[in-house]
C-alpha positions, 0 to 999 in steps of 0.5 A: 774399638772401631777402626777406619784407616788410621782412625780409632774410636776410643773408649771414654772409660780410659781416655789416653794421656796422649789425647789430654796432653795434646789438648793441653799443649795445642788447644786454645781452651784446654779442658780440665781433667775433670771435664774429660772424666765427666764425659758420658760414654752414651752421649760422647764419641772420641776418635783419634788419628794414629800414625806409627803408634802415636796419636797425632790428632783427635776429635770429640763429638756429642751424639744424642742416642737416636738423633742424626746430629752430632755436635763437634766439641773439639778437633785437633791435629798436631801442628807438625802434620797440618797442611800435609793432606792428613787433616782432610783425610782425618776428617773424611774418615771421621765422616765415614765413622759418623755416617756408620752411626747414622749421623747426617749432620754436624754442627760446631762453634768456632772463635770468629778470629780462628781463621785457620779453623774456619778455613778448614771447616769451609773447605770441608763443606761447613756453612755459617748458620749464625754468629753468637756475640761474646760467646767465649769467656775471652769475649770473642764471638762464636761462629755456629757452622754446620755440615751435612754429611 
């Protein structure tokens, strides 16, 4: 387990119940237990933001060994802590951990109607690459965004 500030890199062999519970409570498209179990520890990286022994956020990346690009699958901060500066701190610490792994670029998909997430990503330096029409199962378009670290 690696730490930078209040960010922990978690083992994918035993994903904490708090992470899965947060995914189900707050994420618009939570994963099934099987999807979490199917993560490959060699290609996925899970970070958690911990405050007073409580997980308040997490991020999940796909990182292909030997590549300098990470795919952000999920990032979530408990709504109680949003708009407090913790989101920016959380992302800044994640960037430091990714850089320590040799990552220089991150890309993601976000629903085109998720204005709060898009605003956050833009504030953190992500740029729009393209739009994938009807990408999500609900028919929503996906914005493909990228950030150089």
